[in-house]
Backbone bond lengths (Angstrom), bond angles and torsions (degrees), N, CA, C in turn:
res aa  C-N    CA-C-N  psi(-1)  N-CA   C-N-CA  omega(-1)  CA-C   N-CA-C  phi
1 X - - - 1.493 - - 1.474 110.86 -
2 X 1.295 119.40 139.87 1.413 125.52 -178.92 1.668 108.27 -74.76
3 X 1.429 105.05 134.39 1.553 109.67 -177.59 1.407 110.78 -110.19
4 X 1.406 116.05 144.59 1.375 120.41 176.68 1.558 109.16 -133.72
5 X 1.233 110.93 128.83 1.528 113.79 170.87 1.509 110.87 -106.62
6 X 1.325 118.16 124.30 1.474 126.74 174.92 1.473 108.49 -100.16
7 X 1.297 116.69 121.80 1.448 124.75 177.53 1.422 108.24 -91.07
8 X 1.310 115.98 123.23 1.497 121.27 -170.90 1.444 118.99 102.49
9 X 1.265 118.58 143.67 1.539 121.24 -176.06 1.444 106.62 -126.48
10 X 1.245 121.63 37.42 1.512 122.09 178.37 1.490 114.25 -90.94
11 X 1.383 115.89 -160.04 1.414 121.13 -171.29 1.633 111.16 -58.96
12 X 1.183 115.26 -44.45 1.554 120.63 -171.68 1.568 105.21 -72.35
13 X 1.315 117.69 -35.16 1.567 115.66 -168.34 1.573 105.84 -68.62
14 X 1.325 121.45 -25.60 1.506 116.88 -178.07 1.487 108.15 -71.34
15 X 1.232 120.95 -29.32 1.496 121.84 -171.12 1.557 104.49 -84.60
16 X 1.363 115.10 -38.74 1.377 122.48 179.46 1.611 112.41 -60.50
17 X 1.379 112.47 -45.70 1.458 117.96 -179.09 1.609 107.19 -68.95
18 X 1.182 120.74 -38.24 1.531 123.27 175.36 1.517 112.26 -55.91
19 X 1.409 114.36 -49.90 1.444 125.14 -179.74 1.616 110.08 -60.19
20 X 1.373 111.41 -46.56 1.355 117.31 -175.67 1.627 114.86 -66.03
21 X 1.257 112.13 -34.53 1.551 119.82 170.82 1.353 112.91 -59.17
22 X 1.327 115.62 -42.40 1.523 120.89 176.94 1.527 112.78 -55.05
23 X 1.360 113.02 -30.87 1.559 121.64 -176.30 1.503 111.94 -94.34
24 X 1.281 115.27 8.87 1.464 118.54 179.14 1.484 115.18 76.28
25 X 1.270 118.30 20.71 1.528 118.06 177.02 1.542 110.76 -78.73
26 X 1.209 121.54 146.05 1.518 125.42 163.32 1.503 103.74 -79.45
27 X 1.327 118.69 116.97 1.449 120.25 -174.09 1.458 110.98 -108.73
28 X 1.330 116.22 136.00 1.488 123.90 169.87 1.486 108.25 -124.43
29 X 1.352 113.42 144.14 1.499 118.81 174.42 1.538 104.09 -117.69
30 X 1.374 111.58 129.36 1.514 117.83 -178.88 1.576 105.15 -106.80
31 X 1.258 113.31 120.65 1.517 116.07 -171.72 1.508 108.18 -150.15
32 X 1.401 110.33 157.82 1.458 116.15 170.65 1.560 116.41 -81.69
33 X 1.326 106.84 -17.97 1.466 115.87 -177.33 1.521 116.26 -134.87
34 X 1.531 113.66 96.07 1.516 116.96 -178.03 1.446 106.22 -79.75
35 X 1.325 119.21 96.21 1.359 122.48 170.61 1.568 117.79 -125.18
36 X 1.194 118.67 150.80 1.421 124.60 -167.71 1.674 117.69 39.60
37 X 1.306 106.85 63.67 1.547 112.25 -168.69 1.683 106.94 -66.99
38 X 1.247 109.25 145.72 1.478 118.79 178.20 1.521 113.76 -93.76
39 X 1.322 118.85 148.44 1.460 121.93 179.03 1.526 110.19 -63.67
40 X 1.290 116.18 144.16 1.430 125.66 176.56 1.543 118.06 70.66
41 X 1.308 112.48 2.31 1.634 121.34 177.60 1.466 105.53 -103.28
42 X 1.286 117.66 131.00 1.406 126.31 165.97 1.456 115.76 -84.20
43 X 1.354 119.71 135.68 1.372 127.39 -176.20 1.474 111.35 -116.08
44 X 1.415 114.86 134.19 1.500 119.36 -179.18 1.497 106.19 -136.52
45 X 1.392 108.19 137.40 1.567 117.90 -179.79 1.410 110.41 -72.89
46 X 1.358 118.38 127.40 1.469 125.78 -172.87 1.530 108.76 -56.93
47 X 1.270 119.31 -28.32 1.481 125.46 -171.65 1.588 109.50 -87.41
48 X 1.299 115.12 -7.16 1.418 119.47 174.07 1.465 115.60 -71.96
49 X 1.224 123.19 58.96 1.508 133.40 -163.48 1.402 113.83 -46.28
50 X 1.296 123.00 -41.60 1.431 123.74 -175.20 1.565 109.88 -68.36
51 X 1.268 114.54 -48.24 1.581 116.80 -179.73 1.562 110.06 -73.04
52 X 1.268 118.44 -37.86 1.445 122.30 178.55 1.482 109.90 -61.87
53 X 1.329 116.83 -50.49 1.536 119.05 -178.44 1.475 110.42 -60.33
54 X 1.318 118.31 -34.51 1.494 116.93 177.08 1.502 115.78 -68.61
55 X 1.380 112.50 -48.61 1.434 113.35 174.53 1.472 116.65 -59.26
56 X 1.353 122.51 -37.65 1.364 123.97 -172.96 1.690 107.28 -77.22
57 X 1.265 113.44 -13.76 1.535 112.84 172.21 1.464 119.13 -92.82
58 X 1.438 113.82 -4.21 1.482 115.25 -171.75 1.562 110.69 -133.40
59 X 1.351 120.64 -8.28 1.455 117.93 -175.44 1.551 115.49 -121.32
60 X 1.235 118.47 162.88 1.461 125.79 172.05 1.520 104.85 -56.15
61 X 1.295 117.53 140.07 1.491 126.48 -173.58 1.533 110.04 -126.55
62 X 1.287 120.34 133.59 1.347 124.50 160.27 1.545 109.66 -128.09
63 X 1.333 114.40 117.25 1.628 115.08 -178.20 1.482 105.58 -104.46
64 X 1.253 115.33 121.90 1.471 127.42 173.66 1.598 115.41 -103.86
65 X 1.256 110.93 11.29 1.539 119.19 -179.68 1.498 112.39 -89.02
66 X 1.394 116.34 127.16 1.358 119.84 -177.50 1.506 109.66 -82.88
67 X 1.289 115.09 173.04 1.563 118.55 177.80 1.475 110.71 -66.17
68 X 1.307 122.46 149.76 1.378 127.44 -179.68 1.527 114.34 -75.23
69 X 1.298 121.91 175.48 1.520 122.54 -179.89 1.494 115.02 -60.42
70 X 1.505 118.34 -16.13 1.426 114.68 173.26 1.569 115.26 -91.91
71 X 1.501 109.40 4.41 1.374 110.89 177.87 1.562 112.73 88.59
72 X 1.272 118.83 9.85 1.510 124.14 -176.45 1.523 106.78 -111.16
73 X 1.388 115.26 148.57 1.300 118.10 173.19 1.465 117.58 -78.49
74 X 1.247 127.84 113.05 1.478 126.53 -171.01 1.550 114.39 -64.27
75 X 1.244 120.20 -29.77 1.289 131.92 -179.71 1.636 109.47 -62.01
76 X 1.380 109.42 -58.51 1.406 115.54 178.31 1.544 113.59 -65.66
77 X 1.379 117.38 -33.80 1.460 118.44 173.96 1.470 115.57 -63.10
78 X 1.257 122.26 -27.66 1.480 124.77 -178.96 1.471 114.56 -98.42
79 X 1.339 115.02 -34.72 1.541 120.97 -167.13 1.526 113.09 -124.83
80 X 1.322 115.07 25.87 1.550 116.65 179.33 1.398 119.62 -55.14
81 X 1.296 119.59 -47.96 1.374 125.75 177.81 1.573 115.41 -57.79
82 X 1.228 116.00 -37.81 1.499 123.34 179.25 1.582 107.71 -70.51
83 X 1.358 118.64 -49.91 1.332 124.74 -177.61 1.601 110.11 -66.25
84 X 1.280 118.17 -30.54 1.400 115.91 179.46 1.565 112.62 -73.69
85 X 1.326 117.90 -24.62 1.429 121.77 176.20 1.561 115.26 -76.71
86 X 1.276 115.47 -19.72 1.435 124.89 -174.50 1.477 115.66 -60.58
87 X 1.335 116.69 118.46 1.424 124.79 177.63 1.612 113.26 -94.72
88 X 1.265 117.98 -5.92 1.440 123.30 -179.72 1.553 114.33 -84.79
89 X 1.207 121.53 -172.22 1.417 125.39 -179.57 1.551 111.44 -84.69
90 X 1.379 109.69 135.76 1.507 117.01 -177.18 1.434 107.58 -131.13
91 X 1.348 111.63 124.93 1.559 120.66 174.83 1.555 109.45 -115.06
92 X 1.232 119.10 123.00 1.437 124.89 169.15 1.542 109.46 -102.59
93 X 1.348 122.02 124.42 1.361 128.36 179.33 1.640 108.24 -87.85
94 X 1.353 108.25 107.96 1.548 118.81 176.32 1.541 107.46 -104.46
95 X 1.243 114.52 -153.79 1.394 125.76 -176.57 1.523 118.87 -148.12
96 X 1.357 113.13 150.37 1.508 113.43 -179.90 1.490 116.88 -64.09
97 X 1.331 115.83 -6.77 1.505 122.88 -174.12 1.526 104.18 -70.00
98 X 1.265 125.56 2.51 1.449 126.45 -175.65 1.512 107.26 -90.26
99 X 1.469 116.60 -12.10 1.428 125.18 179.80 1.512 112.42 -93.22
100 X 1.382 109.45 162.55 1.465 112.36 174.26 1.514 108.62 -91.34
101 X 1.299 111.62 -132.65 1.536 124.22 -176.38 1.471 112.65 -101.37
102 X 1.349 119.28 154.50 1.369 118.59 168.16 1.564 112.66 111.20
103 X 1.289 118.79 -168.29 1.455 123.51 175.60 1.524 110.81 -84.22
104 X 1.357 114.72 118.85 1.525 121.31 -171.26 1.444 111.73 -113.95
105 X 1.360 118.86 142.48 1.474 119.68 164.28 1.670 101.75 -139.85
106 X 1.238 112.66 -166.86 1.414 117.83 -167.93 1.522 113.14 -72.72
107 X 1.361 117.72 -20.90 1.415 120.38 172.39 1.547 118.10 -79.93
108 X 1.247 114.70 -9.51 1.476 121.26 -179.93 1.409 109.76 -70.90
109 X 1.426 118.90 131.75 1.369 121.07 177.71 1.558 114.65 -73.00
110 X 1.393 116.00 143.04 1.480 114.33 -179.50 1.578 106.51 -69.46
111 X 1.385 105.66 153.90 1.527 115.18 -176.26 1.572 103.48 -161.88
112 X 1.366 110.70 66.05 1.519 119.65 177.73 1.544 107.64 -62.39
113 X 1.313 110.71 142.58 1.586 117.79 -177.15 1.601 106.47 -115.72
114 X 1.252 118.77 -12.45 1.505 121.90 -175.27 1.594 107.08 -122.90
115 X 1.333 116.84 159.60 1.460 119.23 174.15 1.502 115.77 -56.66
116 X 1.356 111.17 -34.51 1.545 112.12 178.92 1.512 112.49 -64.36
117 X 1.198 125.10 -36.74 1.444 126.39 175.88 1.436 111.08 -73.94
118 X 1.320 119.24 -44.03 1.475 121.96 176.57 1.574 111.94 -59.21
119 X 1.239 121.52 -44.11 1.364 126.68 176.27 1.567 111.48 -56.39
120 X 1.365 113.38 -45.34 1.506 123.85 -175.44 1.555 105.46 -68.95
121 X 1.432 119.80 -39.55 1.399 116.47 -179.76 1.485 108.69 -70.80
122 X 1.244 127.67 -34.93 1.454 131.80 174.79 1.522 108.78 -55.92
123 X 1.332 115.70 -47.92 1.463 119.33 -178.12 1.568 108.03 -63.18
124 X 1.307 123.04 -45.77 1.485 127.21 176.29 1.514 106.93 -51.60
125 X 1.407 118.35 -50.52 1.393 118.12 -171.34 1.553 105.97 -69.99
126 X 1.264 125.57 -32.05 1.449 122.15 171.42 1.542 115.43 -59.10
127 X 1.367 115.02 -44.76 1.493 118.57 177.86 1.644 110.13 -60.22
128 X 1.338 116.31 -44.94 1.433 120.42 -173.18 1.530 108.78 -72.35
129 X 1.309 119.76 -37.53 1.481 122.82 173.99 1.501 110.87 -60.33
130 X 1.353 115.44 -45.65 1.474 124.54 179.43 1.513 111.35 -60.15
131 X 1.379 117.48 -50.83 1.341 120.73 -177.70 1.517 108.54 -142.21
132 X 1.424 120.18 108.34 1.499 121.26 -171.65 1.541 111.17 -64.49
133 X 1.342 118.00 -14.28 1.432 115.92 -177.87 1.537 114.86 -91.26
134 X 1.426 113.99 4.70 1.451 114.99 -179.67 1.512 108.40 -68.44
135 X 1.381 114.84 145.60 1.488 123.37 170.29 1.495 110.58 -103.73
136 X 1.432 113.92 136.09 1.477 113.91 -176.78 1.546 104.14 -108.39
137 X 1.435 115.42 129.90 1.434 121.50 177.78 1.501 103.56 -105.06
138 X 1.355 112.55 112.31 1.446 118.81 173.87 1.508 109.80 -95.73
139 X 1.377 106.58 116.23 1.575 117.43 -159.22 1.522 108.50 -112.34
140 X 1.372 118.25 131.27 1.468 125.19 173.69 1.561 111.13 -69.06
141 X 1.370 116.50 -174.75 1.418 117.11 -178.04 1.621 111.78 -63.63
142 X 1.235 119.42 132.08 1.437 124.50 -171.39 1.472 106.19 -92.82
143 X 1.331 123.80 131.33 1.412 129.09 172.84 1.498 113.22 -129.47
144 X 1.234 124.74 170.79 1.446 129.14 174.44 1.425 107.78 161.69
145 X 1.376 113.50 -158.54 1.547 122.85 173.46 1.429 112.25 -54.63
146 X 1.333 116.05 130.37 1.449 123.17 175.88 1.540 110.62 68.21
147 X 1.319 119.55 11.81 1.378 120.90 173.25 1.552 112.22 -150.16
148 X 1.382 116.84 85.20 1.540 120.83 177.76 1.507 106.05 -168.34
149 X 1.352 118.68 163.19 1.496 122.90 -168.81 1.348 114.12 -68.86
150 X 1.383 124.61 -19.18 1.398 123.44 -174.89 1.528 112.57 -77.13
151 X 1.352 116.59 -15.75 1.466 117.62 168.60 1.464 115.13 -58.57
152 X 1.364 113.52 -52.82 1.480 118.57 172.89 1.495 118.09 -62.84
153 X 1.382 113.81 -27.53 1.486 118.11 174.41 1.480 110.50 -67.04
154 X 1.349 118.94 -52.76 1.444 122.81 179.21 1.502 114.85 -62.64
155 X 1.319 116.16 -15.52 1.491 118.09 177.89 1.529 108.39 -88.21
156 X 1.307 121.08 -6.70 1.414 123.47 172.89 1.435 118.76 123.50
157 X 1.467 116.09 -1.63 1.487 119.20 179.88 1.548 108.17 -108.04
158 X 1.292 116.35 106.90 1.520 123.75 -176.64 1.506 108.43 -100.43
159 X 1.309 120.61 15.53 1.444 119.93 176.90 1.544 111.71 -77.38
160 X 1.339 114.54 136.54 1.428 118.84 171.35 1.478 113.76 -127.16
161 X 1.325 112.48 122.54 1.611 113.30 179.75 1.529 112.22 -70.42
162 X 1.272 116.87 130.31 1.478 118.26 -176.74 1.520 111.49 -128.37
163 X 1.433 112.53 123.12 1.549 112.55 173.74 1.463 102.31 -114.51
164 X 1.418 115.33 139.97 1.462 120.78 173.98 1.470 118.17 -54.29
165 X 1.351 108.32 127.83 1.505 116.48 -179.59 1.576 117.31 67.14
166 X 1.330 115.41 6.87 1.469 114.25 179.21 1.564 109.56 -97.66
167 X 1.385 110.40 129.83 1.437 120.48 -177.33 1.538 105.18 -127.03
168 X 1.359 116.08 117.86 1.490 114.82 -177.34 1.491 109.37 -77.40
169 X 1.383 114.19 166.91 1.289 124.62 170.19 1.522 118.66 -105.59
170 X 1.262 120.23 134.70 1.580 120.60 -167.34 1.477 107.31 -136.91
171 X 1.451 112.97 167.15 1.424 120.98 170.65 1.681 106.74 -153.39
172 X 1.167 112.34 130.42 1.439 119.88 173.39 1.515 108.81 -62.78
173 X 1.345 123.01 133.98 1.498 120.86 -178.98 1.524 114.39 -61.53
174 X 1.353 116.41 -29.05 1.493 113.26 173.93 1.505 115.11 -71.03
175 X 1.345 116.87 -32.60 1.393 117.89 177.11 1.590 109.34 -71.15
176 X 1.246 121.83 -38.36 1.473 127.66 175.73 1.537 103.43 -57.83
177 X 1.309 121.77 -55.14 1.452 121.66 -174.67 1.613 115.49 -61.51
178 X 1.453 113.32 -36.43 1.333 118.80 171.73 1.356 121.63 -61.58
179 X 1.459 115.11 -42.10 1.412 127.62 -179.58 1.585 104.88 -61.04
180 X 1.419 117.60 -50.19 1.464 124.61 -171.57 1.588 103.41 -62.59
181 X 1.174 121.05 -52.20 1.485 123.38 -169.71 1.612 106.74 -65.13
182 X 1.393 113.45 -46.55 1.376 114.12 -177.97 1.561 111.53 -65.71
183 X 1.321 117.04 -25.60 1.459 117.75 172.82 1.428 111.50 -65.54
184 X 1.324 120.68 -43.63 1.461 123.45 173.58 1.564 110.79 -60.86
185 X 1.337 120.54 -48.68 1.347 121.89 -172.87 1.624 113.81 -63.44
186 X 1.283 112.66 -37.81 1.503 118.18 173.13 1.474 115.55 -84.62
187 X 1.309 117.82 5.76 1.383 124.45 176.82 1.472 116.70 45.50
188 X 1.228 115.08 51.05 1.595 124.83 -178.38 1.430 108.06 -82.03
189 X 1.371 117.17 155.14 1.492 119.13 -166.76 1.543 104.95 -128.43
190 X 1.303 119.65 17.49 1.532 121.37 179.43 1.615 109.29 -58.78
191 X 1.285 117.71 139.15 1.439 116.29 -178.01 1.514 115.51 -87.86
192 X 1.380 112.85 -28.07 1.512 122.47 174.62 1.473 114.29 -122.71
193 X 1.334 119.74 124.30 1.466 124.20 175.75 1.526 110.25 -127.64
194 X 1.228 116.79 120.30 1.476 122.47 170.36 1.463 107.22 -84.78
195 X 1.464 114.51 139.58 1.466 122.18 -174.54 1.601 106.69 -131.09
196 X 1.271 115.52 103.67 1.368 123.86 173.58 1.560 115.94 -164.34
197 X 1.259 121.03 147.25 1.434 118.87 173.82 1.541 117.87 -61.14
198 X 1.242 121.72 164.57 1.467 118.33 -170.60 1.635 111.44 -114.51
199 X 1.357 116.74 1.62 1.452 120.35 -179.19 1.488 102.80 -104.48
200 X 1.383 116.31 93.01 1.492 125.63 -171.74 1.598 107.68 -82.38
201 X 1.364 111.11 133.17 1.477 116.09 176.20 1.490 106.78 -149.69
202 X 1.370 121.03 146.51 1.323 124.60 -177.03 1.635 111.18 -69.74
203 X 1.244 115.80 153.59 1.556 116.25 175.74 1.386 114.59 -58.76
204 X 1.376 119.98 -36.96 1.457 119.70 -179.75 1.488 112.33 -65.67
205 X 1.434 119.58 -46.63 1.397 126.36 -179.47 1.517 108.31 -60.95
206 X 1.340 118.45 -38.31 1.419 120.04 -179.15 1.481 111.38 -65.05
207 X 1.318 122.45 -51.64 1.279 127.61 173.46 1.498 118.32 -57.20
208 X 1.362 112.50 -39.19 1.485 116.07 178.01 1.548 109.72 -70.62
209 X 1.270 119.77 -28.68 1.469 121.95 175.86 1.541 109.93 -66.50
210 X 1.315 120.20 -37.83 1.482 123.92 173.97 1.481 112.21 -72.70
211 X 1.205 121.32 -42.26 1.392 123.08 179.82 1.598 116.31 -67.66
212 X 1.351 114.20 -29.94 1.431 122.35 179.45 1.537 108.18 -71.19
213 X 1.392 111.79 -42.13 1.458 110.90 -173.98 1.466 113.42 -80.62
214 X 1.305 115.42 -23.37 1.540 120.13 178.63 1.420 113.46 -97.27
215 X 1.446 117.22 3.56 1.403 122.42 175.39 1.561 110.99 59.99
216 X 1.283 115.63 43.46 1.456 121.35 178.42 1.460 111.44 -99.84
217 X 1.326 118.60 170.80 1.444 125.64 173.64 1.580 113.44 -54.40
218 X 1.332 115.03 137.62 1.546 116.00 -174.90 1.396 105.28 -70.82
219 X 1.389 114.55 151.12 1.494 118.50 178.91 1.410 108.76 -76.39
220 X 1.419 119.61 152.39 1.399 126.93 -173.25 1.640 110.27 -105.99
221 X 1.327 110.85 119.69 1.509 116.78 -171.87 1.577 105.25 -75.38
222 X 1.326 113.60 126.47 1.472 122.68 168.55 1.503 105.02 -110.03
223 X 1.400 122.80 114.50 1.427 130.01 175.21 1.551 108.37 -58.54
224 X 1.355 116.08 129.80 1.451 120.88 175.64 1.581 108.57 -64.15
225 X 1.264 119.03 133.45 1.381 124.80 174.92 1.520 112.11 -134.63
226 X 1.276 120.89 104.28 1.455 123.10 -170.12 1.522 112.56 -58.04
227 X 1.322 118.27 -21.81 1.428 122.09 177.13 1.482 113.76 -84.59
228 X 1.247 116.96 1.19 1.564 117.75 -177.46 1.503 115.39 -128.81
229 X 1.409 108.16 15.89 1.485 111.95 177.59 1.490 110.15 -123.20
230 X 1.272 118.86 168.78 1.412 122.25 -176.70 1.568 110.42 -77.77
231 X 1.308 117.24 168.54 1.566 115.24 -179.65 1.490 106.73 -71.05
232 X 1.315 118.12 -35.78 1.427 116.34 179.12 1.448 114.12 -63.63
233 X 1.205 122.71 -42.32 1.529 131.43 -179.78 1.636 103.38 -66.61
234 X 1.350 112.75 -43.70 1.557 112.55 -178.24 1.532 110.53 -64.95
235 X 1.356 117.12 -34.99 1.520 112.56 178.15 1.593 115.40 -64.47
236 X 1.296 119.19 -19.52 1.342 122.07 169.58 1.550 115.75 -76.77
237 X 1.307 115.31 -43.11 1.469 119.70 -175.47 1.508 118.44 -94.11
238 X 1.272 120.97 -8.18 1.457 124.78 -173.22 1.588 106.48 -70.77
239 X 1.283 124.07 -43.16 1.251 123.64 -168.60 1.570 111.21 -118.44
240 X 1.366 116.73 137.98 1.432 119.55 176.58 1.542 115.47 -93.40
241 X 1.273 118.33 123.69 1.416 122.15 177.03 1.450 115.02 -122.31
242 X 1.289 121.89 143.08 1.414 124.63 176.18 1.604 105.10 -119.60
243 X 1.197 120.22 97.71 1.464 130.62 -172.77 1.530 111.53 -82.10
244 X 1.391 115.11 117.02 1.321 122.69 178.42 1.638 109.09 -101.48
245 X 1.304 115.28 145.77 1.472 117.24 -174.59 1.614 108.67 -121.60
246 X 1.245 108.77 82.55 1.610 110.67 -177.70 1.477 114.94 -70.54
247 X 1.335 116.01 -32.27 1.479 119.58 -177.85 1.571 109.89 -67.47
248 X 1.406 111.79 -50.22 1.531 113.55 171.94 1.521 115.59 -57.64
249 X 1.279 119.86 -32.95 1.415 120.88 -177.93 1.524 109.16 -83.19
250 X 1.340 118.61 -47.98 1.503 117.06 -170.22 1.542 112.62 -90.49
251 X 1.305 117.72 -41.26 1.378 124.25 -178.01 1.529 116.98 -82.55
252 X 1.267 115.26 -61.28 1.449 120.65 175.71 1.500 113.17 -70.20
253 X 1.300 120.02 -35.85 1.475 127.58 -169.55 1.536 107.94 51.96
254 X 1.371 114.90 46.41 1.389 118.82 179.33 1.584 119.03 -76.83
255 X 1.151 115.31 133.50 1.505 122.97 172.75 1.462 111.34 -92.14
256 X 1.388 120.09 114.57 1.380 121.22 -176.53 1.489 111.20 -66.44
257 X 1.433 116.07 142.94 1.399 119.02 170.21 1.587 113.72 -76.34
258 X 1.281 114.23 -22.94 1.483 119.04 -178.30 1.505 107.93 -138.43
259 X 1.413 115.41 66.52 1.444 122.71 176.68 1.611 121.62 -58.99
260 X 1.403 105.94 -24.44 1.426 116.50 -170.69 1.591 108.21 -117.45
261 X 1.322 111.09 109.64 1.508 115.55 -175.98 1.543 113.92 -66.46
262 X 1.194 116.90 -36.32 1.506 119.49 175.61 1.522 116.29 -59.70
263 X 1.409 110.20 -47.74 1.428 117.18 176.89 1.471 113.15 -68.30
264 X 1.266 120.66 -36.44 1.489 127.26 175.95 1.480 108.29 -58.06
265 X 1.395 114.79 -52.18 1.469 118.77 -178.92 1.484 112.01 -61.38
266 X 1.393 118.67 -32.99 1.338 115.96 -179.97 1.541 110.75 -68.56
267 X 1.278 117.64 -41.64 1.469 122.78 174.46 1.578 111.47 -52.43
268 X 1.370 114.01 -51.82 1.414 115.51 -178.88 1.426 113.45 -62.85
269 X 1.281 119.46 -31.45 1.595 123.55 -174.49 1.489 104.34 -71.93
270 X 1.413 117.97 -45.96 1.449 119.96 172.50 1.409 115.20 -47.91
271 X 1.241 117.51 -46.93 1.581 120.59 -178.91 1.424 109.52 -59.92
272 X 1.321 117.87 -39.89 1.535 116.30 -179.45 1.295 113.55 -74.20
273 X 1.360 122.96 -32.83 1.564 123.43 -179.29 1.603 112.03 -71.31
274 X 1.357 112.89 -25.98 1.493 115.59 178.99 1.535 108.78 -79.93
275 X 1.282 121.02 -14.70 1.576 115.05 -174.99 1.588 107.91 -75.32
């Protein structure tokens, strides 16, 4: 049986493990905090160095762990030797913040403008230097159940930040998980893979689509002012990127489960209202 070790037990890992089980992987999650364990998934304590070192040297790996507060990748810091020995497939989850502005595909050189992107790019380089066979997934904003803007809206905040001509890049967590597992199943070797849906729509237009169809209060536009937002928020809004996914399109030939963000958001909202 194919074995997969997922490093990190956050939001994405739960969907990854579910998708991997469907494809007959034996799934382990390596985590500091074993909470809400799922059926048929094996859990290992991150600090169990002997067992973790062995797993990371012999099994397929997906790391969902971001760099730490010092800008270093904690997995490479602690398990570099094991990862360097690994001959299986390795996927590191990075972010599209490593890019600059404009139309982007996998051949575009990174050009991060903020510390968030610079730190991510440094982490990517750590993984590639440690194991040259590692694949880097540069992922757009992840949304899905329990993580989308209509949650805040239904709690009473209908404000939507709007910047002229700015259209965010997004990916549903189930599509991200499916792409990652299919990449492993098909044994692809691409070094850089962009992950986002291709039907771009502004946050305001998506929320407006939902509120119109559900006859809810219209969202309130708040004009983007770089002098009135946090540095973290500014790093999302300051540069316009159109992310293209050539590997998904040409290599995987993947059909998105949720190609349309507005329609997906409507479905997610209906489920919340029914509760």
